[in-house]
Every structure is written in structure tokens, then in C-alpha cells.
C-alpha positions as a Markdown table, in Angstrom:
| # | Residue | x | y | z |
|---|---|---|---|---|
| 1 | Met | 73.5 | 183.5 | 61.6 |
| 2 | Thr | 76.4 | 183.9 | 59.3 |
| 3 | Ala | 77.2 | 182.2 | 56.4 |
| 4 | Gln | 78.7 | 179.0 | 58.5 |
| 5 | Thr | 78.8 | 177.7 | 62.2 |
| 6 | Thr | 81.8 | 176.2 | 63.0 |
| 7 | Ile | 81.0 | 172.8 | 65.0 |
| 8 | Glu | 84.8 | 171.7 | 65.8 |
| 9 | Ser | 87.7 | 172.9 | 64.4 |
| 10 | Phe | 90.1 | 171.4 | 66.6 |
| 11 | Asn | 92.3 | 174.1 | 67.2 |
| 12 | Pro | 91.6 | 173.7 | 70.2 |
| 13 | Thr | 89.1 | 170.4 | 70.1 |
| 14 | Gln | 85.6 | 171.8 | 71.2 |
| 15 | Leu | 84.8 | 168.9 | 71.8 |
| 16 | Asp | 85.4 | 165.8 | 74.0 |
| 17 | Trp | 85.7 | 162.7 | 71.9 |
| 18 | Gln | 84.7 | 159.0 | 73.0 |
| 19 | Ile | 85.8 | 155.8 | 70.9 |
| 20 | Val | 83.3 | 152.9 | 70.4 |
| 21 | Asn | 84.7 | 150.4 | 68.0 |
| 22 | Asp | 83.0 | 146.5 | 67.4 |
| 23 | Gly | 84.9 | 145.8 | 71.1 |
| 24 | Val | 81.0 | 146.0 | 72.3 |
| 25 | Met | 80.4 | 143.0 | 70.1 |
| 26 | Gly | 83.7 | 140.7 | 70.1 |
| 27 | Gly | 85.7 | 142.7 | 67.9 |
| 28 | Val | 89.1 | 143.3 | 68.1 |
| 29 | Ser | 89.3 | 146.9 | 66.0 |
| 30 | Arg | 91.6 | 149.5 | 67.1 |
| 31 | Ser | 91.1 | 153.8 | 66.8 |
| 32 | Gln | 91.5 | 157.2 | 68.2 |
| 33 | Met | 90.7 | 160.4 | 67.8 |
| 34 | Thr | 94.0 | 162.7 | 68.3 |
| 35 | Val | 94.9 | 166.8 | 68.0 |
| 36 | Asn | 97.4 | 166.2 | 65.8 |
| 37 | Ala | 101.0 | 169.0 | 65.2 |
| 38 | Glu | 99.5 | 170.8 | 63.0 |
| 39 | Gly | 96.2 | 171.1 | 64.8 |
| 40 | His | 93.9 | 168.7 | 62.7 |
| 41 | Gly | 91.8 | 166.5 | 64.3 |
| 42 | Gln | 92.8 | 162.2 | 63.0 |
| 43 | Phe | 90.9 | 159.4 | 63.7 |
| 44 | Ser | 93.3 | 156.8 | 63.0 |
| 45 | Gly | 93.5 | 152.5 | 63.6 |
| 46 | Thr | 93.4 | 149.8 | 62.4 |
| 47 | Val | 89.9 | 147.8 | 61.5 |
| 48 | Ser | 89.4 | 144.3 | 62.4 |
| 49 | Leu | 87.0 | 141.4 | 60.9 |
| 50 | Glu | 88.3 | 139.2 | 63.4 |
| 51 | Asn | 85.6 | 137.9 | 65.8 |
| 52 | Asn | 82.5 | 139.1 | 64.0 |
| 53 | Gly | 83.9 | 142.4 | 63.7 |
| 54 | Gly | 84.5 | 145.2 | 60.9 |
| 55 | Phe | 83.8 | 148.7 | 62.5 |
| 56 | Ala | 85.8 | 152.1 | 64.5 |
| 57 | Ser | 84.1 | 155.1 | 65.5 |
| 58 | Cys | 84.4 | 157.9 | 67.6 |
| 59 | Arg | 81.7 | 160.1 | 68.7 |
| 60 | Ala | 81.6 | 163.7 | 70.3 |
| 61 | Ala | 78.3 | 164.9 | 72.7 |
| 62 | Val | 77.3 | 168.9 | 71.6 |
| 63 | Glu | 76.2 | 171.8 | 73.7 |
| 64 | Lys | 72.4 | 173.0 | 71.4 |
| 65 | Ile | 73.7 | 175.2 | 68.5 |
| 66 | Asp | 71.5 | 177.2 | 66.6 |
| 67 | Ile | 72.3 | 175.4 | 63.3 |
| 68 | Ser | 68.5 | 176.5 | 61.9 |
| 69 | Gly | 67.9 | 177.0 | 58.3 |
| 70 | Thr | 71.5 | 175.5 | 57.5 |
| 71 | Lys | 71.3 | 173.0 | 54.6 |
| 72 | Gly | 73.9 | 170.5 | 55.7 |
| 73 | Val | 77.3 | 169.9 | 57.2 |
| 74 | Arg | 80.5 | 170.6 | 55.1 |
| 75 | Ile | 83.9 | 168.5 | 57.0 |
| 76 | Arg | 87.3 | 169.8 | 55.5 |
| 77 | Val | 89.3 | 166.3 | 55.7 |
| 78 | Arg | 92.6 | 164.6 | 54.6 |
| 79 | Gly | 92.6 | 160.9 | 54.2 |
| 80 | Asp | 93.4 | 157.8 | 52.5 |
| 81 | Gly | 91.1 | 157.4 | 49.9 |
| 82 | Gln | 88.7 | 155.1 | 52.1 |
| 83 | Arg | 85.4 | 155.3 | 52.8 |
| 84 | Tyr | 83.5 | 156.9 | 55.6 |
| 85 | Asp | 80.4 | 158.1 | 57.7 |
| 86 | Phe | 80.1 | 160.9 | 59.5 |
| 87 | Arg | 77.1 | 160.9 | 61.7 |
| 88 | Val | 74.6 | 162.9 | 63.9 |
| 89 | Arg | 72.2 | 161.8 | 66.5 |
| 90 | Val | 69.4 | 163.7 | 68.0 |
| 91 | Ser | 67.7 | 164.5 | 71.2 |
| 92 | Gly | 64.3 | 163.4 | 71.9 |
| 93 | Pro | 62.2 | 159.8 | 70.5 |
| 94 | Tyr | 65.4 | 159.3 | 68.4 |
| 95 | Ser | 67.8 | 159.6 | 70.1 |
| 96 | Arg | 69.1 | 156.0 | 69.4 |
| 97 | Val | 69.2 | 156.7 | 66.0 |
| 98 | Ser | 72.1 | 158.0 | 63.9 |
| 99 | Tyr | 71.6 | 159.9 | 61.2 |
| 100 | Arg | 74.6 | 158.7 | 58.3 |
| 101 | Ala | 75.6 | 160.6 | 55.0 |
| 102 | Gly | 79.0 | 158.8 | 53.7 |
| 103 | Phe | 82.0 | 160.6 | 52.0 |
| 104 | Thr | 84.8 | 159.2 | 51.0 |
| 105 | Ala | 88.5 | 160.9 | 52.0 |
| 106 | His | 90.0 | 161.3 | 49.1 |
| 107 | Glu | 94.2 | 161.1 | 49.6 |
| 108 | Gly | 96.8 | 163.6 | 50.1 |
| 109 | Asp | 94.8 | 166.7 | 49.4 |
| 110 | Trp | 92.9 | 168.3 | 52.0 |
| 111 | His | 89.1 | 168.8 | 50.2 |
| 112 | Thr | 85.6 | 169.6 | 51.2 |
| 113 | Ala | 82.8 | 167.1 | 52.0 |
| 114 | Ala | 79.2 | 168.7 | 51.8 |
| 115 | Leu | 76.7 | 166.7 | 52.8 |
| 116 | Pro | 73.6 | 168.6 | 52.5 |
| 117 | Trp | 70.8 | 167.1 | 55.6 |
| 118 | Ser | 68.5 | 165.3 | 52.6 |
| 119 | Ala | 71.7 | 162.9 | 52.4 |
| 120 | Phe | 71.2 | 161.6 | 55.6 |
| 121 | Gln | 69.7 | 158.2 | 56.6 |
| 122 | Pro | 68.6 | 157.2 | 59.5 |
| 123 | Ser | 70.3 | 154.1 | 60.9 |
| 124 | Phe | 70.4 | 151.8 | 64.3 |
| 125 | Arg | 72.7 | 149.2 | 64.2 |
| 126 | Gly | 73.8 | 149.1 | 61.1 |
| 127 | Arg | 70.1 | 148.8 | 59.3 |
| 128 | Val | 68.7 | 152.1 | 57.8 |
| 129 | Leu | 65.5 | 152.7 | 59.1 |
| 130 | Asn | 62.2 | 153.5 | 56.9 |
| 131 | Asp | 60.3 | 155.3 | 59.3 |
| 132 | Val | 61.9 | 157.5 | 60.8 |
| 133 | Pro | 61.1 | 161.4 | 60.2 |
| 134 | Pro | 64.0 | 163.3 | 58.1 |
| 135 | Ile | 66.6 | 165.1 | 60.4 |
| 136 | Thr | 65.7 | 168.1 | 62.7 |
| 137 | Pro | 69.2 | 170.1 | 62.6 |
| 138 | Asp | 68.2 | 172.4 | 65.4 |
| 139 | Asp | 68.1 | 168.5 | 67.7 |
| 140 | Ile | 71.7 | 167.4 | 66.9 |
| 141 | Arg | 73.3 | 166.5 | 70.5 |
| 142 | Glu | 76.6 | 164.1 | 69.0 |
| 143 | Val | 78.5 | 164.3 | 66.2 |
| 144 | Gly | 81.0 | 161.9 | 64.5 |
| 145 | Phe | 82.9 | 159.5 | 62.4 |
| 146 | Leu | 82.7 | 156.2 | 61.3 |
| 147 | Ile | 84.8 | 153.3 | 59.1 |
| 148 | Ala | 82.9 | 149.7 | 58.3 |
| 149 | Asp | 82.0 | 148.0 | 55.2 |
| 150 | Lys | 84.4 | 145.7 | 55.5 |
| 151 | Gln | 87.4 | 148.1 | 55.6 |
| 152 | Ala | 89.9 | 146.1 | 57.2 |
| 153 | Gly | 93.1 | 147.4 | 57.3 |
| 154 | Pro | 94.8 | 150.5 | 58.5 |
| 155 | Phe | 93.1 | 153.5 | 58.0 |
| 156 | Gln | 93.9 | 157.6 | 58.9 |
| 157 | Leu | 91.5 | 160.5 | 58.1 |
| 158 | Glu | 92.7 | 164.1 | 59.3 |
| 159 | Ile | 89.6 | 166.5 | 59.8 |
| 160 | Asp | 90.1 | 170.2 | 59.4 |
| 161 | Glu | 86.8 | 171.6 | 60.2 |
| 162 | Ile | 83.0 | 170.5 | 60.6 |
| 163 | Ser | 80.6 | 173.6 | 60.3 |
| 164 | Ala | 77.0 | 173.3 | 59.3 |
| 165 | Tyr | 76.2 | 175.7 | 55.9 |
| 166 | Leu | 73.3 | 177.6 | 55.3 |
| 167 | Asp | 74.7 | 178.3 | 51.4 |
């Protein structure tokens, strides 16, 4: 394995991104994941707190990839100054659990958020779980982004690349 394994580069997109917003529980937040004219992923929309809502997310299934021995994931992003979660799900008995790690998408300039596997917390429907084993990178079957935490209003996150890293 090289020092980095690309999971998604958006040019062209390798993954089939799906939207899951708070409408699943009555909310009215809206979002989309597109590839913009510059060839970057663009997760954008509006988060609303109406009707007990408050989150927008996108996710994509990934094929089994060899990322054994990696230290974490790097995401090259340009954002709006808001806080996002990068989330992964695994196969096996904990497939309903999301492992999440947060980052701030700095406004204006491209930057890389490095998220070590040890920073990922297991959660289910927004609640942190204490009785779940740590993430096993080789079992990852889904990746995604979420904006929540009462951050109402418009958002826009551009993503250049998602990769697992060794160093």
C-alpha cells in the first residue's frame, strides 16, 4: 500500500452519494451532494430547526478497500467556517453504528482535515455509545458527511478528496 489510499476524488466521482436529512423524523432541512464545475464534491443546502429537525447528511457505500494499517482519514476541504462530522459505517454486527469525527471547514482556503481512527466515536441517532469496539478500518462500508448541532441556516462544503493515510 502507498502512503495514501484514495477513497473518493470526485473527478469523476467513484461513489453513489445519497442524501439523508431530518425529514426522516419530520424536519424540513434540505441538502444535495453534487460535483461542481471545478470537479469537486459539493455538499450544500439549508439546515432548519423547524419540526424538531436540525441535520442534513450525505453518504455513500464503498467497496471493500485495503486500508489496513492506516492511521486515519484525510479530507481536503473548503468550507463555510461551520462544524461537520465525517462519518463511517462498518460491516458486521455494528453495521447500524456510525463512527464519527468532527472537523471545522475553514472558510475560503483549501485545507486538509486529518482525522485519526482513534478520534472516531461510535454513535447511534446522535447518541455516543460506550459499549461498542473501536473502528476497524478494513470493515468500512460507508462514508459520509453530516452537519447538525443546531447550526441552522445555509451551508456549503466543498470536498476535493477523501483518503486513508499511513503517516
